[in-house]
Phi, psi and omega in degrees: 000135183285154182308315183296329176291323177294323178296315177300317179299316180298317179296324179296320180289321186270348187287335180278182182249011181289136179235164177276120178277322181203135180227137180230130176281138182254133177281123184205156176263009180300135178233116171274159183237154178230146177281124178262111185290336179287313180277347182058042176204164176278134185228145176299143175234156175305128185232133184231139183239131176232147170247133183227146171257124183266160182292344177274004176094351182272153179250140180226152173243126183245130175251115180251126177249121175286136183254163180297324181210190176299134180311143185312318184289349180255355188293338179279349179274134179279126180212152180295150181307318181297319178292319179301323180298322181286344182268002183279059178196161174234123181246136175237130182248132179248135179262144185298322185290348182247015183301321181303320178293321178296317181298316179300320180293318179293319177298321177295321177299313181300318179299312180295321183297317179295318180293316182295321178296316180294327183265356184059039178265150175223124182198169174235129185205138177290139178262309182195159173239119185237137181296151172219170183299144173218145182274068179230024183110174184302132177067015177289142181223162172233151175282130176253121187263130175250137181215167177252128180221128180263132169282320172203189186286357177236004182228112186233144184233143165277128177245137183232130181204166177275342181174193180077200182271151184292333182263013179306135182297341182274355180287164168270133179244143179228137172290175177301317179297317179296320179297322179292325176292320177298320178300315179298318177300314182294322177295317178295321177297317181297321182270004180059037182249009175292137179289119180231137180242128174281100184302324182295334178282337184263311184259092185254000000 
């Protein structure tokens, strides 16, 4: 995604008046991946999951992947070192009301991955575009793109992004195992069965 598109995206998120009413970090083994150009391979990155209740009444699940450096699409922007440090991550937000669409996209990825592995195929192809929460007022949404991307004919990734190309280095990538863990998280999020602890009630 080009820098100016990211700026527009940031303004779209910040332009509304919606705030976080309550946020809880979820304990999970989910690992998003980033392409490491030095190692020339996809590598696990520290991944953090939060569930939040927004002031507009909607619930969201956010997956944040810490990156090696400032995302590729932001490197042309001049920013202070302190600000650059805060930008070393890629966050994807899922809305509760659209979980069924996310699950369908993940299931399609798993189906394609098994077929592609058996056939020794390697390709990049969009699976689906599903709405997600956006901070632009009540019921505002953004398209969340799910795609299939092959590292080679035996290594396939689910790629998730807000836009741009499916193989963009700034996207979150998931192995088949990772995609299935994301699916489990989203199902638990949808049914409100994720284990959440109100830290303020415990640590007084």
